[in-house]
C-alpha positions, 0 to 999 in steps of 0.5 A: 276530486283532483286535489293537490296531493293527487294532481300529478296523476294523469288519466287517459279515458277510452270510450266507444261508439256505434257497436261494442267489440271494436277493440277498445281494450286493445286500444287502451292496452296499446296506448298504455304500452306506448306511455310505458315505453316512453318512460312512464309508470302506467296502470289501468282500470276497466269499467264494466256497466253490468250489475254483476259484482264481478264476472265470476258467475257469468257464463263464458258465452256471456262475456268471454273468459273470466280472468283471475287476478293475483288477489283472487279477483274474477274480472273481465278479460280486458284486464288480461290484455292490460297485464300482458301488454303492460307487464303489470299485476292488477287487483280486483279493484281495477275492475269497476262494475255497476254492482260494486259501485251500488253495493258500496253506495248502499253500504255507505248509506246503511252506515249513516255516512251520508248524514241523512241526505237523500242518496242520489245518482248525482252526486253520490254514485258519480262521486263514488265512481270518481273516488274509486278511480282516484284511489285505485290509480295510486296502487303500485302495479309494477312491483316497484312499490312506486305509484303509477304516473298515468292511469288508462281507463276503459269504459265498456259498452257503447255511448248511448247504453242506458247502463253507461249513462251514470259512468259517462256523467262521472267521467264528465265531472272528472274531466272538468275537475282534472282539467289538463291532466285527462285525455279522452279518446273515443273509438268509433266504427267506420263500416264498409258497405256493399260489394264495392266497400263504400265507407260510411261515416254516418254511424260515427257522426251519430255517436259523436252527437250522442257523446256531446249530449252527455257533455263530453267532447273527445280529445282524440278520435280513433276510427276503426275500419276494415281498411285505411280511412281516407281524408274525406271521412276524417273531415266529416268526423271532425265536423261533427265531433268538434275534434281537430283533423290532426287528432283523428286517426284511422286504425284499420284491420291488421294481421295481429293485435301486436301490430296495433301499438306500432300503428298508433305510434306512426300516427303520433298518438303518443305525441297527442296524448303528451300534448293534452296531459302536459308531459313535456320532459319526455320524448314521444318517439318510443322504441318498440323494437322488443315488442315488435318482435312478436308482430314480426314473427307472426307476419314474417314473410318466411313464416311458411318455412317454419315448422307448424305445430298443431294443438287440439283444444278439447273444450265445451265452450268452443262456440266462442273462442274468447272463452279460452282467450288466455289459453290461446295467447299462452299457446301463441307465446310459447310457440313464438318462443320456440320459433314455431307456427301455431295451429289450433284445432277446436274440438267440442268435447260433447262431439267425442261422445258416442251419439247414443251416449249424448242422447242418454246424457241429455235425457237424464238431465233434461227436465222436459224428458223427466220420467217422473211425469207419468201423466204425460207422454214422453215426447210431449214437452211441458209448458211449465219447464224450459231448458237451462240457461247453458243448454239454451246458449248451446242451442244458440251457438249450434254446439250439437245439442238436439232435443228430438230424435229425427234421422237427419239430426242423428246423421248430423250427430254421427258426422260431428262425432266422426269429424271430432275424432278425426280432428283429435287424431290429427293433432301433435298435442292435446290441451283440455282447459278448465270449465264447469258443469257436466256437459261434455265431461265424458268426451274429455275423459275419452280425449285423455284416454286417447292421449295417454294410450297413444302417447300424445303430449297432453296438458290438462288445466284445472278441470282438465287435470281432474279429468286426467285423474278420473280417466286414470282411476277408471282405466288403470285402477279399474274403478269403473264408476270413478268420477268427480262428485261435481258430476256424480254425487253418488259415485262409490269411487269419488276421485275428485271431491268438493273442498271442505272449506267451499260454500255450496250455497253461494257461488260468487267469489267462494272458490279457491281463488288467486295466487297460491304457492305450489311446492315442486318435487325434485327430478320432476318435469314440473321442476324442470319446466319451472327452471329448477324452482323449489316452489312457484306461485300460480293463479287458481279458480276451483271448488273441487280437488283430487281426493286425498284418500286416493293419492297413495293408490294412484301414485303406486300405480304410476301417476305422480303428484309432483306439485302440492300446496304449502301444507302438502295436502292439496294436489297441484300437479300430475305427471306420468313418468317419462318412460311411460309417456313423453309428456303427460302433465296436468295442473290444478292452477291456471298458468295461462293467467301469468303468461305474457307476449315475451313471458311464456308460461312453463307448462305451455312451453312444455306442451309446445316443445314436447309436441314439436320434439324440441324438448327432447333435444335440449341439452339440459333435458338430456343431462337430467333425464337422458335421451328420450325418443318421442314415440309417434304412434299415430300418423297425422292428418293435415287437417287444413288440406286433407280430405275428411278421411279416417287416419290409419292407426292400429293402436287406436281404441278398437271400439272407436275404429269399429264405429267409424268403419260402420258409419262410413259404410252406412254413408256409402 
C-alpha cells in the first residue's frame, strides 16, 4: 500500500478505549494543530464504523449535528472540529463509513473487477480501507493546491466494538506496510471512583489487552481523567500496554477545549510524534500564541468584568447540545471577537406552545389516538402501533412530550410553558437554528413574533428563516393559515414550498447541499456584515424554499430579500429595514459551518454586536446607516441569579401575559 510515490506521506492514527466520547476528536484536532504550527501541511480523516453511507439521515439525538462540507458531504461533527482547528476545507471522502466501504466493494464486485475471486473481509475490505486512506490523504485541503504531508486519522467508536474490527485489522496492516511513517496514538479513560476520587487503571489495562489482541501496540497513550494522572497510574498502564513510560501522558479536564493543544505541547507530544514518523528537520517547539488567545479569553481572571451577552437558542433538539455544536461554536467565536462573555439559554420550542395546543398537536399526529379506529376507545392504545422514532427519542430525553392527560403532567406542562417564556423574555438576542419535522414549529413561530414585535435582535438559520417568513405572512400579510408545505401540504397559502428539483422518495443526499453562491444587495445589512462583498459562498442543507410567487407581496409589505442565488430565483437572506427593527436577519444557508475560532461568521457577528449594542457604535455602520438607537422594550431577567418570576413588559403579547397571570394565580 505505501508504495514509493506515496512513501513521504506521514500518518497519525487515533484510536480509543473503554468508552466513546473521551475526546478522540479533540485529541486528533489538537495533534493536527501542533503539526501544522510546526510547519507541516496537515489533513484529517474520520472513520465512522456505522453502516450508514453518511450522517445525513441520522437524527441529531443519534450522533450529534450533521456537519455539511463544501462539496455537499454530510459528515460527522468531528470533521467540523478538524476544519475549525486546522483551517482546512475537507471533502465528503474525508469521512469514511462502513456503508461507503461496503458499497464500494460491492460495486467493484458487480463490475467484475475482482476477476472471479471470492470477495472477503480480508483482503478485499481491508485493502479498500487502506486504498481509500491513501487516495484521500493526497487531496489538497488548505487552498494551496499542494499535497498534505501528514494525515491525522481518527477511528470512531471503541476498541472491542464488533463494527470496528475490520478497521482495526486494516490499520494493523497499514501500520506494518508504512513502518516508521505511521504513529499510533491510543486514547483511554482513567475513571475516578467514589467520594474520595480514587483513580482506577483497570479499564485502561483491559483496553490495552484488547488492542494488543488485534495486533496493535500504540506508540503513544493519552490517558483521559478528571484530574491529573499520577506516576503510579502511568507505570501500571505502561506495564500492560508495552508502551514506554515517557510516551504515556495524562490529559485532565480543562476549562475549555482550546487549552488542550497547549496541554499536549507541554508534555512533548509533538516531539514524540516527530520521533516516531522520522521528522528531523523541524523543531517540535511550536508557537501557539495566536491560538491560545481563545483559551486565554475564556479563562482570563478578569472575565467577570466583561459584559455578558445572553443569546436564547430556540430549538427542538435541546436535549442534546451537540445537536447544535457548530452554532454554539460560532456564537462563541463571535462573542470573543467582540470581547464579550457569552451565555446561552436553551429554549425548547415545544414548550413555547400553549399546553392545550401541544396536546392537540400530539393527538393529530399520534397514531395511538387516531380517530379512524372507531372500534377502539380513545384511551386504549393499539398493540400494533407505536410512536415514531423521533417521539421515542423525545421521551428518552424528557422533552415535554406526554401521552396521557393526568393533572400532574398538565401542571408540569404549564410550568415548562411559563419557564420557556421567562427564558425567552430574559435574553438579549434570539437565534432559531435549522431542523426538520413539525414538532415545535408553532413555538418557533411564536418566538419569531416575539422578537419582531419587541425588536429583539434575531437570527434565523435555514428553518429559522422559513419560520420568520411564515410568521410575517400570517401576522403582517394576514394570511392566517400561511405555512410550509413540509408541515401542511393542504395549506391555501404556502409561503415555503418543496424545491422542484427535490426527491420526495429518497432522503439520503438528495437535498440542496454544499457551498452555493449568494448575491448580496447594495445598502443591505447583509452586505455590511460581509464587508461589502458583492457575493459570498455559504453551505446549504435544505429541501424547501420561500415560495417565489409570494416574494413581491412580502417585500412590498416590508420584509426584504437582500440575498439571492446566482439566478436571482431562490431567496437566501431576509432583513427588516433598520427603521423597523434593530436587527432582524435570516439566511437559508448555514453560516455556522464556515465559522472558526479566529474566523467568526458575519451573521453571528451581526447578532452578537446587535444584541450588545456594539453594532450601532461602529463608525462604518454610522456612516452608512446613520445613528440608530437600539430600542430596549423588555426589562431583562438575570436568568442565573433571579428567582423565577414574570418580567414586567407592557408590550408583550396580551394573550401570553394573561395566561401567565392565570397560571400564577392557580399555583397560589
